[in-house]
C-alpha positions as CSV (number, residue, x, y, z in Angstrom):
1,M,-24.4,-22.5,33.4
2,T,-23.7,-20.3,30.0
3,N,-23.8,-16.9,30.0
4,T,-25.6,-15.8,27.1
5,R,-25.0,-12.0,26.4
6,T,-25.3,-10.7,23.9
7,V,-22.2,-8.4,22.4
8,Q,-22.5,-4.8,22.0
9,T,-19.9,-3.1,20.2
10,P,-19.2,0.4,20.9
11,F,-19.4,2.7,18.3
12,N,-20.1,1.4,14.5
13,R,-16.9,3.2,12.9
14,L,-13.1,3.8,14.6
15,L,-10.4,5.3,11.4
16,L,-7.1,4.2,13.4
17,T,-4.3,6.3,11.7
18,G,-0.3,4.7,11.0
19,A,-2.2,1.3,10.9
20,A,1.1,0.2,8.6
21,G,3.2,1.1,11.1
22,G,4.0,-1.5,14.0
23,L,1.7,0.4,17.1
24,G,-0.9,-0.3,14.6
25,K,-1.0,-3.8,13.6
26,V,-1.4,-4.2,17.3
27,L,-4.2,-1.9,17.7
28,R,-6.1,-3.7,14.5
29,E,-6.8,-6.7,16.4
30,T,-7.4,-4.6,19.7
31,L,-9.6,-2.3,18.8
32,K,-11.3,-4.8,16.9
33,P,-14.8,-5.9,19.0
34,Y,-14.9,-1.7,19.5
35,A,-16.4,-1.1,16.1
36,K,-18.9,-2.9,13.6
37,V,-16.2,-1.6,11.0
38,L,-12.4,-0.9,11.7
39,R,-10.9,1.6,9.1
40,L,-7.2,1.2,8.7
41,S,-5.2,4.9,6.8
42,D,-1.6,4.7,7.0
43,I,1.1,7.0,4.1
44,A,2.4,3.9,4.2
45,P,1.0,0.6,1.6
46,M,-0.7,-1.7,4.3
47,A,-1.8,-5.3,3.8
48,C,-5.3,-5.5,2.9
49,A,-8.9,-5.9,5.3
50,A,-9.1,-8.8,6.6
51,D,-11.8,-9.4,6.7
52,S,-16.0,-7.7,6.0
53,H,-14.9,-5.6,8.5
54,E,-11.8,-3.7,7.6
55,E,-12.2,-1.3,5.4
56,T,-7.9,0.0,4.4
57,I,-7.4,3.4,2.9
58,V,-3.5,4.8,2.4
59,C,-3.7,8.5,2.2
60,D,-2.2,11.8,3.5
61,L,-4.0,13.1,5.5
62,A,-2.4,16.4,5.6
63,D,-4.0,16.3,1.9
64,K,-7.3,17.7,2.2
65,Q,-8.8,16.5,-0.9
66,A,-7.6,12.8,-0.2
67,V,-9.6,12.5,2.8
68,H,-12.2,13.6,1.6
69,Q,-12.4,10.4,-0.7
């Protein structure tokens, strides 16, 4: 018997800070099933978005103006 259950993501968007770091790279793959869009943020440059379900933003979270862009 085949299971045809539809899987729904619990969140529309998740923000992963520190995405360019070691733990961030691991969590990037781990968190994908939990959101329609995974927004990746870090102060350091990082790899481009892997697909249309990712957004990458390079900014300092201490910079209020950069965060609101």
